[in-house]
N, C-alpha and C positions, 0 to 999 in steps of 0.2 A: 503495500500499499504506500509505504514511505518511499518507493522508486517511483511509482506512478504519480506521486502527487510532485516530486522533484523533475520528473518527465514534463509534466504540464505545465508546472513553473516555468522552465525552460523555453517549452513552445510559445506559450503567451508572449515572452519577451522575444523571442528573435523569429520564429518560424511559424509555419503551418503544417510542417510535417515530421512526424516521429521516425527517425530508421529503424528499419526493425531490426538491425543489430546496432545497441549502443555500447563499444567497448568503452572500456575506463581507462585513463591515462592519468599517469601521474607528472603532473607540470614542473618542468626544471628550466632553469636558464639555459635554452639552447638555441641555435640557430634554426633548428629542424622544425616543421610544423608541426602541429597534430592533424593528421589525417581521417577524412571521411570515406567510406567505401563510396567510389563514385556514382552510384547510383542514387545515393540518398543524402545529397547534398542538401542543407536546409535551404529555402528560397524567401524571398521577403513576405512578410504577412500582407502587406499592401495590394500584392498582386491577388490574394483571395477572397473578395469584396461578398458581403452578404447580399443575396437579394432578396425576392419578397419570399420565395418558396424555399430556399436554400439557407439553412441556420450555418453560423461561422462552427468550425472545431473547437473554438474555444470555448462556446456555449455549449457545445454537448458534452465536453471533460466536464465541465460545472455540475451538470446535470448527472453524469457519471458518479462526481464525488459526492454529491448530496445522495444517491441513492445507497452509497456505502456507509453513509453515516447516519441509518434510520434509529441506531441506539440515541445518538444525539436530540434528534426528534422524538424521542420518549422521556427526555431530561427536560425538554423546553416545552413541550403540550400543556401542562398546568398554567405555565408562566403566560402563553398564549392565551389561552381560556380567562386568565384573570384580565388580561388587557382587555379581549374581546368583551367582557361583562360589562368591566368600567365604561368603555366606549359607548356601548350600549344606553347605558344608565347615562351619561353624560348628552346622548343625541335626544333620547327620551325626555329628559327634564327640560331641554332647550323647546322642543315642540311643545311641552305644556306650559310653556313660559313659568317655569321656576324663580324664585330668587336669585339674583345676580349673587348674592354672597354664597348660595346654595350650590349655583353652578361652578362658580370660582373654585370652592372647595373640592367638587368632583372632578373638575380638571386637573387641579393639581394633583389629585389621588392616582389618577389616568396618567399623567406625565410621570410620575416616579415610578409607577409599573411596569410603563413603557422603557424608563429608563434600566430598571432591575432586568427584564428581557433582554435588552441589548447588550448589558454587562456580562449578562450568562453566556448568551451567543459568540461573544468574543472571549469570553475564558475557554471556551469548547473548541476554540479553532486550535488548527493544528499547529504544534509548535516550531515546525520546521517553515512555517507561511511567515514568521516574525523574523525580523533583522535583528542582528547582535549590534544593538545600539552602541553599546560601550566603544566597541573594535571600529563602527561606525565613524563615531564623534572623536574617537582618538584619531584617525584619518586625517577628519576634515581640520581639525587642529593642527595636527602635525604637518600638513601639506598648506595649511594657512589657508584655505577656503573664506573662513570669515574666524572672527575673535572678539571676545568681550572687548567692548572701548575703553580706553582708558586702563588698560590692564597694567602699566606699570605704577598707576598709580590707585592701583587695588582694584579698578574697575567699576562699571555702573551697570546694575541690572538693566536690562531690557532695552541695551543699547549695545549695538554690534558693528564692529567694521569689517568692511569685507576685504580679502586678500587679491592679489593679481588673479588666481583661478577664480575664484567667487564672484569677482568682479568681471570677468569676462565670462562666465554662466549666467549670470544674471543680464547681461548685456544683449547676450544671445537669445535669451528667454524673450526679452522686451522687442527684440528685431522680430522675431518670430510673430509675437503679437501683434506688432503694427502690420506686418506683410498680413496676416491671417484675418486681421479683422478693419483696420484704415485700409487698407490698400485695396483689396477685394470687397469690400464692401462699401468702398468708396465715403468713409465716413471723415468728418471734419474733424481734426484735430488742434486742441487749442489747449493753452498754458499760462494756468492763473495762478496769480500770487498765492503764498501760502499763509501771509497775514490775512484775517479774517476780522473786520469791525463785528463789534458785540450785538448790534441789531440785527443783522444777518442770520447768526446763531440763535438769534432770540425767537424768530421767525420761523426757523425751521426746528424747534423744538429741543436742539441740544444744550441749550442754557440750563432750561428747566430739568431734564428728561436725561442725560447721558451722564449716569452717576451710578457708582455702585457702593455698597456699604462698608464702611473700614472701622479698624479700634486702633487706638493708641496704648503703648507703655505709657504708663502715668507718669515714671520716673525720666526716661530717656526718650521720650516723643518718638520712638521707633514705630513705623506704622504697619498695619497687616490688613488685608482683606478679609473680611469678618467671615465671608461664607467657606473660603481656602483653610481659615485656620480653624474654624471649629470644624471641620472634615477630618483634617490631619489630627486633631487632637481627640475625635470620636474613634478615630482607627487606630491610636495609639492605644486608648483605653479598651479596643474591642480584643487587642492582640494579647490582653494579659490573661494568664489562664486563670485567673481567679473570676474572669467577667461570666457571668452566667448566659446561659442560651437566650433567656426572656430578655436580660437587658442587651445584648447582642441585637436581638431582634429589634427592640426599640431604637437603640444607636443606628442601626442600618436603615429604618423608616425616616429619620431624622437626615440621614445623607442622603438620602434619593429625593427628598423634597425640599431641597436645601434653596432651590431655586425660587421658591414659591413663598418664602417667608417675610411677612412685613419686617419693619423695623424693632417693633416692640417684640414680636416674635423672636427675632434672633437677640434681644437683648436678655431675654426670658432664657435663651436656651445657654448662653453665657453663662447666667449664674448659676445655672441649673446643675452643668456640668464644670463648674469651677474652671472654665477657661483661664488660663495664665500668658504670658508673654513666653514663647518657647525659648527665646534665646537668653532671658533675663530671670524668669520665673517671676517677674513682677505683676502687679495689676495692672488690667487694661480698661481703657475707658468704655463705656457702652457706644454700640455702635452707630455710626452717625453717615449722614449721607456725603459722597465725595465727587464732584464733578470732575469728570476724566480728561478734560480739556487742559492744555497750557493755556493762562492765561498771561497777559501783557498788557502793556500801553504803548498806544501808536503814537508817534512824536513826543517832542522834549517835555512839554508842557503836564503830561500825563493825562490829557482831558477825554481822550477818545480810548476806551476799553478795546480790547480785543484779544483774539485768541489765535494759536496755532491752529490750521484746520483740521478738523478729526477724522474728514472725508474729503475726495477731489470732487465730488458730485456738485456742491453747491456754486462752485464756481460756472459752471456749465449752465445751470438754469439762470443763475442772472445775467449771462449774455445770451438768453435765449432770442430776443429779438434780434440783435445782430446777425446771429447765425440763420436765422430764416431768412432776413435780406440778404444774407451771403448764398442763400439756396434758392435765392428768386422768389421767397414767399411761398414755397411750396412744400406741401406734407406728402409721404413721410419723410425724414431725414434723420440723422444720427449725429453727435458730437462725442467725442473723448479725449480723453485726458490722462496722463500717467505722470504721476509726482509723488512725493513724501506727504504722508499725514500721520498726526500726534495724537496718541493718546496716553495721556498720564497714569498708565497703569500702577494698580496700588501694589501688587504682587507678581512683577513679569517672571514667567517661566517657561517650560518646554521650548529652550534653543528661539528660535526664529519663528516659532508659533504665536508667543504671545510676548508682543515686543512694544516699546513706547514711541519708535519712530520706524516707520515701514513704508513700503513702496506700494502705491495701489495703481491700478489700471482700469478704469472705468467707463463706459458706455452708457448715453442717455440716448433711447432711440424714440424720437417723438413720432406719434402715429396717430390718425383721424381715429377717435374713441368709437367709431361706427363702420371703421375700415379694418379691422384688424386680420388681416388676412395678407401673410408675406407671401409676395411672387416666387421667390426662391425656393418656398418650403419644400417644395418636390424632391431637390439635391438633396436633403438631410431623411426625407420621410423613411427611407429603407433603414435607417442604421437601428441595430439592437441594442439599446442601452438598460442599464440596471436602473427601473424607478423603484422609488419607495415612497409610494402615495400617501396621503394624508389618511385615506380609508385602510390601507394596509397596518396602517401603525396605531388606528384605533382599535383595529379587529385582531391583532397581536400577530400578524403575518409578517413574513420577511420579505426584504426587497426581491421582486423579481424582473427577468429581463423581458423586454417588451419594445416592439417595433413602434418607434416614433411616430410614424404615420396614425397606427393605431390609437396611442394615447391622445393624439389630438381629436382625433373624429369620434373615440369614445367619451371624450371632456374629462381624461384624467389631468390632461394641460388645457388650460382654459383657452388658448386661441392659437392661432398657428404662427404667430409673430414670435411668442413667447416660444412656442416650439421650437421654431425657425433657430432662436439665439443658443438653445438646450443644445442643440446638434452641433451647433459651430464650437461650443464651449468643448463639449466632448471631443470633437475631431481635433480642437487646437490643444487640451490637455495630454490627449494620447501621443500628438505629435510631439512634443516636447520632453516624453519621458513619463508621463504617469500609468501605471498598468492598469489596461481597462479591466481586469478582472478585481482590482482593488479599488474602482471608482463606481461611485453611485449618485443620483438624483434625487435628494429628499424633501418631497413637499412640505412647508410649512403647514401644520395643523391650525384649525381657525383660530382658536385662542393665541398664538404666536404672531399671525399677521397683525400687521396695523389695520384701523378700522378703515382706511380709505384704500387699502391693497386688493388685488383683484387676487392675484394667486403668485405664489413664490416657491422657487425650488434653490435648494443649496446642493452645490457639485461638492461631495465630500469624498476624501479619500481614507482610506483604510492605511493607518501608520502603528508602531509600538505603543503611541498614545491612544488609541482606538479609532474612530472615525470623526476627522476634524474637518471642519468647514475649510475650503479653499475658493470658492468660488459663489457669490450670490447672485440669483438671475430672477428677479422681481418685477412683477406687472405694476406700479406705482401709482395708477389710475392718474389724475391730474391734480392731485395734492399739492406738491411742490411749486408749482407755477402760479397755483390759485394762492398760496400761502403769500408768496413773495409779492403779487400783484395787489395782494390786499394792504400790504403794508407799506408797499410805495407807492399806490394809487395808479401804478403804471399798468395798462392790459397787458398782459402777456399772452396773446391768443393770434390764431392763424386766420386768415380770412379765405374762405373757400366760395368760389362762385357757385349758384346752382346750377347743377350741371343738365337736369332734365326739366323740362315744365311741368307746372302742376297743374291736373287737371281737376276742373270744378263744373257744375251745373249750376246757368241762373236762367229762371225763367225757361227751363225746360230746354236752354241750349248749352249744348256741351262748348266749354271753354277751355283755352290753356294759359297760362300765365310762368313767366320765368321769376317768380317771384313767389313766398308762402307766408302765411302769417302765423306768430307763434307767441306764446303765452309769455309775458314777463313779468318778475317780481322783483320789486323794488323796495328799499325804505322810503321812507315820506317824513321828512324829518320837520319839527315845528322849530322855525329859525328862531322865533322871539324867544321860544321857552328853552333852548340851549343857549340864546345869546345871553340871555338873563343869568344861568348858571354860570356858565364858564366865560363870560367875558371875551378876552381877545385869544382865547384859546378854541373858540367856538369854530372857527374854520377849520382846525385840525378834525374836531368830530366829524363837522359836514363832509369835509374831503373824503374821511374814512368811510363814512356810509354808503356815500356814491358809488363806491367800487366794489363792494360786497356780492358775492355770488349767490346764486338762489339757494345752495345748499345750505350756507352761512347765515342767511336769511330767515330761514324757515328755524333752524335751530334756537336762533335767537329770539323769533316771534313765539317759540313755545317756552321759553324761558320767561317773556313779557306776561304770556298767559297766565302762567303759573305762578310766577314771582311778582309781577309787575314792574321788574327791571332785569336790565342787564349790562353786563360791563364789556367795554371795549380798551384796550390798549392801541397807542399810537406814538410813535417819536418820542417813547419814554412816560407818556401822559394817559393818566387812566380816567374814563369818562366812565359815571355811573348814570345810564340812560333809564327814564322811567315812560310810561304809557303816555303821558302828556308832553313828553317831548320826542317819542318818535313812532311813528306807525307804519304798517307795511301795506303797500299797494300793489294790486294785481291787474292788468291789463293787456291787451294785444297790441303787437306790432307786427307792420310787414316788412318782411326782409327783400333785399335784392342779392343781397351777400350775405351769407352764413358765418358767423364770428364761431371759432372753434378753440376751445381750450385743449390741447394735445394730451394724450395720456402719454406715460412714460414707458417703457420698458428698459429697466436697468441691469445691465450684467456688470459685476463688481469684484474683480481678481484682486487677491491678496498675493503679490509676487514673492512674497519672505516667504509663506504657507506652502505655494507651489513648488519653491525650490527645496524646501526642507522634504514636500512629500517624494520628489524627484532623486533626493541622495538617496532616501531609503528604497524606493521601488528600484533603483539602479545598483546598489552596492551588494557585491558579492564576493566571496572567498575562492579563489581558485582550488579546483577539486584536487586532492593530495597534496596542497601545501596550504595550510592556516595560516601563514604569516604573508601570503600574497595575496591582496585585497584591490579590487578596482570597481571605477563605477562605469557601467554599459550606457554613458548618455548617448542619445541619438545623435548623431552626427551634425545634424544641423543646429544642436545647441550646445556640443561638446566645447570647453574652453579654447581648445587647441584641434584643428581639424586634423592636422599632421605635425609627427616629430620627423625631424632629420638627424641621421644617427652614423656616422662614420664608425667602420669595424673598429678602427681604432684611431691613434693618434698618428698613424703615418702622413707624412704630409704630401703623398701623392693624392690622398681623398680629397685637400682642401678646394682644390677647383671645382671640383663637383658639388661639394656644400655648397660652395658659394654662389655656383650655377641654380642649383634647386632653389635655395632661398629668395634670391632675387626674381627667379621664375614664380615660384608661391606669393610672393608680394603682389606682383604684374596681376597675378588671377584673385586677387583679393583673397586669399586662403591663409589663414591664422595659424602661425607653424610657430614649433620651437626646436632650436638646433641644442641637440646633447652632445657636446663632444670632449665630454670629462673622459677621466680615465677608466673608469669601471667597465665590467665586462658588459657585452651586449646583452645578455640574460638579465643581469641585474638594471639597466637603463631601459630595458622595455617593462618591467616591472615598476619603474617611477614613474615614466611616461602613463602605463595603464593606471596606477593609482588616482592620479589627477583626471583620468576620464579622457585622454589624448585619443582620439579615434581611430587614426590610421598612423603606421609608421614606416617611414624609407630609410633602408640600410643601404650605404656606399660600402662595398666590399671589393675584394681584389679582383673577382670577375668585372666589375665596375671598370677599374683600371684598364684590364688587360685585353677584353676583346672589344670588339667593334662590330655595330654599333654600341655604344656605350648604354650599358642596363644597370637597373638597381634592383632591390625587393621591397614589395609593397604588402606590410601586414595589417591584417585586420585586427583589432584589438580583442573583439568578443571571443571570437573562433580562434584566434592566432594563427589562421592560415595566412600563406604568404604567395604572391605570384610574382614574376619576373617581368618587367617593362621597361621599354627605352627610358632613359633620364629625360629627353625631352617632352615625352609624352606623360609623364608621372604627374605634374602639377594641375594638368587639364583633367584628368582622371582624378584625382583627389577634390577637385572643386566640385564635379560634377555628383560625386559620391557625397560631397556636404552639402549639394543644394537639395537632394533627394531625386536628382535626375537619371542617375544611375544608381544601382544596387550591385553589390558584394556579390551576390550569385553571378550577374551578369560580367563582372570584371573576371571573376573564375573561368567562365565562358569563351572568354577571347584572348587571355593570355595564358602562358603556361604557369603551372603551380611550382612553388620552388621547392625544390629537393635537397639542396645541400652546395655550397661553391664547388666549381669544378677547377679553380685556379689558387694560388695561394702567392706570399709575397716573395718567396724562392723563385716562383716562374718569372715574376716580373725582375728580380734580379739576375736572370739567366737569358732574359731577352735584352 
């Protein structure tokens, strides 16, 4: 069974065919390549595309593996049933109109049961499926992919510096992102400032809601994130042999519901379990809400409060009008931004997964809400993707593979625009090195989504930390544009001419017109009453009321009817408006041009998390040599595409090394020359360790034979071919660009068997 899993894992990474004979080799530092039987050479998975009626081999292997794990399903069955029962209860309570407080408690219990099920599923996964994180992180640090920032001063948690290899990898990941999304989708790229005035983030909700609970050491002021500290404390108590089963079950229940506790409930739990500072043993303050944004002031006077942006999206929303003009006023269109964002995490942890400064790549796709159909959806409709729908989660089911076209057709995914981006995200992630068998798209449950969102899916990757979110893809409706329009009094809308005549009957005569009548809802302010109450500030209130949308007006009208008043806030001032100050007016209006507030589909990529996932999914240990590790990065994102290695320090090799290096540079191929004195095997190992995709070796056959040839080595298979020196830069360029596969190279050039001449032959000549 272990051999089958290993074979399946290797297949999913590199090829779509398992050789009938798989001989085991001990990898040593030799120039001789490993050989496969000629008839069973692996070929690229990209040539074996799934059609509507033909499922991919990796899908069949996944099913076979599941069939062999029937005993696991027996263990999980009662947990699945518990989730299903609670999910049914929540649905029933919502249908019957149960009080919100009761629904909230039921949802919290549902989420707790779901987390318990997922934790158990992960714990039952085969251990050979989990990367040796210690060994991997040792390699990353030793080869300076990245390291903690300010290390010689003791380091700062949550801040990291990327070294030469990590920087090159990150840039390549972003370059592929630009090509895959911005160029292929003709997206408009912008670059906005990271400093953001407070009113912008007040409008977006970040000032009031972007927070976590924190506790402090009462003596030295050291801060801890409350839920993380409570969890660690309870786990320590549970590990004590004196802790009884009943107490353990109670603590386990607390841990599973940590995300749902209010500030007061957390305070009570800290008191109940006597939680102290883990570093000093001192008493802790009660949990307090801590805003996660870095606050600053803009300008020398300190009169303009601001923040480092917590996301890149707001800059795109604020530039909507300019972007719409650039796109000649037409919908749909998309804008994108790549840049750093900042979150002042209380307890950064898990390496690149939870940090204080991170790179994001975000797209905002603006679309007419009545036309959520993507013209290119058919290009991704045939993809088989692991989907974990909201219904599956609340029913205790596992994620399952589904054709993307079927998911949209059956309403699992809300619309084809959202479905298209899910497909494109999947293709991008698998292109840069995320393993498809460790990638799923999880739908947000109703209680997870913001009230304005239509549908939200997270691309989640399976790592040694469990399933982590690496990309979010949300249909945010028109919430953001409406909020900023209301706050700035600038209409953020697109105009759409009426395409078709409207038919109507007048005095038994059928008529047509290129206009239509719509219902309008507006505030009707009493200027005298508002002016009397707020004097010179009355104008601000009047301007605010004039730009409010129907949804907001309806909500405030309800408050006016129930409470006799409602409150608005604009430009830092608060206005309490009563029935004698404002009413609501409804009337009909004839339109020749329709104003549309676009809906927004937002794919949001965490580049650091994607990088970490790629590290785990591509890290391997050479079979037969535990000390020899390597990263199997796809050639498109590998830090260096090729190494140039002279067999020794013989001066006769120098002209060929120089010629190859210059030709590589002209062809835009990043490369690394290693002419150190180590053995060729040791230098292969060094370049493999940083994920260099290919290696060219200059040997004595290069010098002694004409035309001059050199060997080209593939990192993953360690197989080599021999080709003319003048052709190798172009071959490597095409391999790195993905226009040529290694299998095609092997079919065109002779396999390298070993040197035929030596230094002695050169001397004799």
